[in-house]
C-alpha positions as CSV (number, residue, x, y, z in Angstrom):
1,M,0.4,-0.1,0.1
2,K,1.3,3.3,-1.2
3,H,1.5,6.1,1.5
4,D,2.5,9.7,1.4
5,L,6.1,10.6,1.2
6,Q,5.8,13.2,3.9
7,E,4.8,10.5,6.4
8,R,8.7,9.4,5.8
9,D,10.0,12.8,7.5
10,P,10.0,12.4,11.3
11,N,9.0,16.2,11.8
12,K,6.1,15.8,9.8
13,K,5.0,12.5,10.4
14,K,4.7,14.2,14.3
15,L,2.5,16.9,13.4
16,I,0.3,13.8,10.8
17,Q,-0.1,11.6,13.9
18,A,-1.1,15.2,15.8
19,A,-3.6,16.0,13.1
20,E,-4.9,12.6,13.5
21,A,-5.6,12.5,16.9
22,E,-6.9,15.6,17.1
23,A,-9.7,14.6,14.0
24,E,-10.2,11.5,15.9
25,F,-10.9,13.5,19.2
26,E,-13.6,16.1,17.3
27,L,-15.4,13.2,15.8
28,R,-15.9,11.6,18.7
29,G,-19.5,11.1,19.8
30,S,-20.3,12.2,16.4
31,G,-22.1,8.6,15.7
32,L,-19.5,8.0,13.0
33,D,-17.2,6.3,14.6
34,G,-17.6,2.6,13.8
35,Q,-19.8,3.3,10.9
36,M,-19.1,2.4,7.3
37,G,-16.8,4.8,5.5
38,Y,-15.6,6.5,8.9
39,C,-11.9,6.4,7.4
40,H,-12.7,9.0,4.7
41,V,-14.5,11.4,7.3
42,L,-11.3,11.1,9.4
43,W,-9.0,11.5,7.0
44,G,-10.6,14.5,5.3
45,R,-10.6,16.0,8.4
46,Q,-7.5,15.0,9.5
47,Q,-6.0,16.5,5.9
48,E,-8.1,19.5,7.1
49,I,-6.3,20.1,9.9
50,L,-3.0,19.5,8.4
51,K,-3.8,21.9,5.9
52,E,-5.2,24.7,8.1
53,K,-2.5,23.9,10.8
54,Y,0.6,23.3,9.6
55,G,0.2,23.8,6.0
56,I,1.0,20.5,4.8
57,N,-0.6,19.4,1.8
58,W,-0.8,15.4,2.7
59,R,-2.7,12.8,0.2
60,T,-5.1,10.3,2.3
61,P,-4.4,6.7,2.0
62,A,-7.6,6.5,-0.5
63,E,-5.7,9.1,-2.4
64,M,-2.5,7.0,-2.5
65,N,-4.4,4.1,-3.6
66,P,-7.2,4.7,-5.7
67,D,-7.4,1.2,-6.7
68,V,-8.2,-0.1,-2.9
69,M,-11.8,0.0,-1.8
70,F,-11.8,1.2,1.8
71,D,-14.4,0.8,4.5
């Protein structure tokens, strides 16, 4: 599976992980977690956080692997 190469940069990796945790926190209690398609909502919010807060244009696993079906 392909990943955004920015995930290999130690500094950006920490920011990507922090944005994921923040997105998970924001979505907690939304009723979406555990539902089909939740990963897309999570990655979308993570992507927004990275762009807004850090100026990082991160590509989601779905964007990096268009031939893979994620649920």
